[in-house]
C-alpha positions in Angstrom: 65.8 91.4 83.5 64.1 89.0 83.0 64.2 85.7 84.6 65.2 82.3 84.8 63.0 80.0 85.9 64.1 77.2 88.2 62.2 73.9 88.6 60.3 75.1 91.7 58.5 77.9 89.8 57.9 76.7 86.9 56.5 73.5 88.6 53.9 76.4 90.4 53.1 78.0 87.2 52.5 74.8 86.0 49.2 74.7 88.2 48.7 77.5 87.9 48.1 77.5 85.2 46.5 74.2 84.7 44.2 74.9 86.8 43.6 78.4 85.1 42.3 76.6 81.7 40.2 74.5 84.1 37.7 77.3 84.7 37.8 79.2 81.2 37.1 75.9 79.9 34.2 75.6 82.0 32.5 79.1 80.8 32.3 77.3 77.3 29.2 75.8 79.3 27.6 79.3 80.6 24.3 80.1 78.9 26.1 83.5 79.0 22.9 85.1 76.4 21.3 87.6 79.1 23.7 87.5 81.7 25.8 90.9 82.8 30.0 91.6 82.2 29.6 90.9 86.8 27.8 88.2 86.4 30.2 85.8 84.7 32.9 87.8 86.6 31.3 86.3 90.1 31.5 82.9 88.9 35.2 83.7 87.5 35.8 85.0 91.6 34.2 81.9 92.4 35.5 78.9 90.7 38.8 81.0 91.5 38.3 80.8 95.1 38.2 76.8 94.7 40.7 76.1 93.3 43.0 78.5 95.4 44.0 80.7 93.1 44.6 84.8 93.8 43.7 86.9 91.5 46.2 89.8 90.1 44.3 91.0 88.8 41.8 92.4 91.2 43.3 95.2 93.1 45.4 95.9 90.9 46.0 99.2 90.7 42.9 100.2 91.9 40.8 97.4 89.8 38.3 95.1 91.3 37.6 93.0 90.3 38.8 89.1 88.7 38.7 89.1 85.4 38.0 92.0 82.1 35.7 91.0 79.5 35.9 92.8 76.6 32.2 92.5 74.7 32.5 93.6 70.2 34.3 96.5 69.2 36.4 96.4 73.4 39.7 95.1 72.7 41.3 94.4 76.2 40.5 95.6 79.6 36.4 96.2 79.2 35.5 96.4 83.4 32.9 93.6 84.5 29.8 96.0 85.3 25.9 95.0 85.9 24.9 97.2 83.1 26.2 95.3 80.7 24.7 92.5 79.2 25.3 89.8 77.0 23.5 89.9 73.7 22.4 87.8 71.0 25.7 87.4 68.5 28.0 89.2 71.0 31.6 88.8 70.3 33.3 87.9 74.4 36.9 88.0 76.0 37.5 87.3 78.9 41.7 87.0 80.6 42.5 86.1 83.8 45.6 86.3 85.3 45.4 84.6 88.5 48.6 82.6 90.4 48.9 79.6 92.7 51.5 79.6 96.1 53.1 82.6 94.2 53.7 82.1 90.8 51.2 83.4 88.0 49.1 82.1 84.5 47.6 84.9 82.6 45.1 84.2 79.5 42.5 85.3 77.9 39.5 83.6 75.5 36.9 84.8 73.5 33.3 83.5 73.7 30.1 84.1 71.2 27.4 84.3 72.7 24.4 82.7 70.5 24.4 82.8 67.2 23.6 85.9 65.1 23.5 87.3 61.4 27.8 87.4 61.8 28.9 84.7 63.2 30.3 83.3 60.4 32.6 86.8 60.6 33.0 86.4 63.6 34.3 82.9 64.5 37.0 84.0 61.2 38.3 86.1 63.4 38.5 84.5 65.7 40.6 81.2 64.7 43.1 84.2 63.4 43.4 85.3 66.5 43.9 81.3 68.1 46.9 80.9 64.6 48.7 84.5 65.2 49.0 83.3 68.6 50.5 79.6 67.9 52.5 80.9 64.7 54.1 82.9 67.5 54.2 80.7 70.2 56.3 78.2 67.4 59.1 80.8 67.0 58.9 80.9 71.5 62.3 78.3 71.7 65.2 78.8 72.7 68.1 80.1 70.8 65.5 82.3 68.8 65.1 86.3 69.2 62.4 87.8 71.0 60.5 89.6 67.6 60.7 86.1 65.6 57.7 85.5 67.7 55.6 89.1 66.8 57.3 88.9 63.4 54.8 86.1 63.1 52.3 86.9 64.9 51.8 90.4 62.0 52.0 88.0 59.6 49.9 85.9 60.1 47.0 88.7 60.8 48.4 90.6 57.9 48.1 87.5 55.9 44.3 87.1 56.9 43.5 91.4 56.3 43.3 92.4 59.6 44.5 94.4 62.0 47.0 94.3 64.3 47.1 96.2 68.1 50.5 98.5 68.7 49.5 100.2 71.5 49.4 96.7 74.0 51.5 93.7 73.7 52.1 90.3 75.9 54.7 90.7 78.9 56.7 88.1 80.5 55.2 86.7 82.9 55.9 84.9 86.9 56.3 85.5 90.4 54.3 89.5 88.8 51.8 89.3 85.9 53.1 91.6 84.5 57.3 91.1 83.9 60.1 91.7 81.6 60.9 91.5 78.2 57.8 93.3 77.0 56.2 90.5 73.7 55.1 92.7 70.5 52.8 91.5 67.9 53.8 93.3 65.3 57.5 93.9 64.5 61.0 92.7 62.4 62.4 88.7 63.1 66.0 88.9 64.7 65.8 91.6 67.5 65.9 91.5 70.9 67.2 89.4 73.9 67.4 85.7 72.7 65.2 83.2 74.1 66.2 80.5 77.7 64.7 78.0 79.1 63.1 78.8 82.0 61.5 82.3 80.2 58.0 82.8 80.6 55.8 84.9 78.4 52.8 85.0 77.8 52.0 85.9 74.3 48.1 87.5 73.2 47.3 88.3 69.5 45.3 91.5 70.2 43.3 92.0 66.4 40.7 94.2 64.7 38.5 93.4 62.4 39.1 96.8 60.4 41.8 100.0 61.4 44.1 98.6 64.2 44.1 102.0 66.6 42.6 102.0 69.6 41.3 104.0 72.7 40.9 104.4 76.2 38.0 104.9 77.5 36.2 106.8 80.4 37.1 104.3 82.3 40.5 104.6 82.6 40.9 100.8 81.6 38.7 99.9 79.1 40.1 99.4 75.3 38.2 100.3 72.2 38.9 100.6 68.9 38.2 103.9 67.2 37.0 102.9 64.7 34.1 101.3 66.5 35.4 97.4 64.0 35.4 94.2 66.4 38.2 93.2 67.8 39.5 89.3 68.9 41.4 88.5 71.8 43.3 85.4 72.7 46.6 85.0 75.4 48.5 82.1 76.5 50.7 81.7 78.9 54.4 80.0 77.6 57.8 78.2 78.9 60.5 78.2 76.7 63.0 75.3 76.9 65.2 74.0 74.6 62.3 71.4 72.8 60.3 74.6 71.5 57.4 75.8 73.7 55.4 74.4 76.4 51.4 75.8 76.7 51.8 76.4 80.0 47.2 76.9 80.2 45.8 74.9 78.0 44.4 71.3 79.4 
């Protein structure tokens, strides 16, 4: 069942989104070169605690970290590790879900480490992922259909020549990190449930430079591209209103 949030719930999610956005925005100022993904996870965990935010990934199905950190051909759900150090030119994707007073916000951002030979190509990939998120969000309005979001994301991504991951999707969000509905990144418009004011969803395009097929690595979490092409992942928590979408995870 898709839950419609009341004013109190929306207020709490708004605070959660604002505080989480502060953390991921400030990560732009962190020198990542030479750091490990475990180092970055510890920084995020500290910042969550400073803001009285509770990680919703730590302890989720035995997951032991406050963030998912995926690099290069890793699409999503990368597990922070002391052994994984960031190199010049890496594309780092940071995904964090946290709650404030029992209500969640979920977001993901991409960071390019240093410069590297492929900087322009990587920045284009990330830019298209962000454009796809905004295209999908523009369809997140009361009276529309859920798949209107999905179709808009797919159209933007494939028009740029990239692949859209099918095996993972966005989702509803509220008291729980994952709620109904599932928000696909592909599909035909005009299908699925009608969107209503008070719904809150996480839209998260996952796109690839090459083929869209993925697999889960031996750690049981990390999702990687089959053809080893690089991937981008961005995510925002969005409130649907009668006046259009409201981004809760952008300052």
